[in-house]
C-alpha positions, 0 to 999 in steps of 0.5 A, a space after each residue: 507395540 512393536 516388539 524389537 526389531 530382530 537381526 532379521 525380518 521373521 518368516 510367517 512359518 516361524 512366527 506362527 511357532 513363537 511364543 511371541 505369538 500370542 496376541 500379537 500379529 505379523 507386518 511384513 516380517 515385525 512382531 506387532 501386538 494386538 491391542 485389546 481390552 477386556 470388552 473387546 475380548 468379551 464381546 469376541 467370545 460372545 460373537 464367537 459363541 454364538 456363531 460357531 453354535 448356528 454354524 457348526 449346528 447346521 454344519 456349513 464350515 469350520 470356525 476360528 478364535 483371535 488366535 488363529 493366524 491368516 497369511 494370504 497376502 501373496 505380495 507379502 508372505 511374512 504378514 500374519 493378520 489374526 482376526 478376532 473370528 474367522 469363517 470358512 465354509 466346508 465347501 472349500 475347505 481342503 481335505 487336509 487343512 491349511 486354513 490359515 492359507 485359505 481367504 476366509 468367508 467372514 471376518 470379524 473384528 471388535 474394536 478396542 478403545 486402544 486401537 488407532 483408527 488408522 491402524 483398523 482402516 489398513 487392516 480392512 484394506 488388507 482383508 479387500 484385498 485377499 478377497 473377502 467377502 464379509 467382514 464385520 468391524 464392532 464397536 462395542 464403545 458407539 454401539 454400532 457395526 460395520 459390514 463391508 464387503 467388496 464393494 459396500 460399506 454399511 454402518 449398522 446402529 445397536 437396533 439393526 442388523 448383521 447379514 449373514 448373506 450366504 452363510 445364512 440362507 433366508 434369514 438375519 444375524 440379529 445384533 443387539 450391542 447394549 453399552 455398560 449401564 443397560 438396563 435390558 443387560 443388566 448393566 453388562 456389555 452384551 452382543 445377542 447375534 440371533 438366527 433371524 428364521 431359517 431355522 
């Protein structure tokens, strides 16, 4: 949903400090509400927590949640995206911050039932154009995920592996995404990411 058009385009700097930025993104000066359901919100929080536990435990970098702004498109200075999860390695972070203007090493998008396919693909194309090397797209409804790099797109089913590549050396994030009613999850949706090896 797009908010009513203001008298002029909103800048990224203005947007990041506006109350209306909560749960919204900025697309070339227009505020657009993010589509998030309870299931996708819970799953995004679960993924955030599990990755944070591993990343911070090894001092690999900083992880950000769904309200962290990302503005890395020089040709579109008034564009702010908000991935559900975003990770930046410590070796790349400047000493004074400014993470919102850095290309992340990993972003995660958890798809909501209300997300439009065209809008999602546009966002993923923007992430690739920005040079983000690793993108995870989680589809709770089909118990699957897509791994996107700059050169490939791989589908992963519920028994597959979400590869953490260089951020989890000699190991992988194993994914189990279960639907409601599954006996293995006590009738709730879950995403269990664990690092197999490399501990």
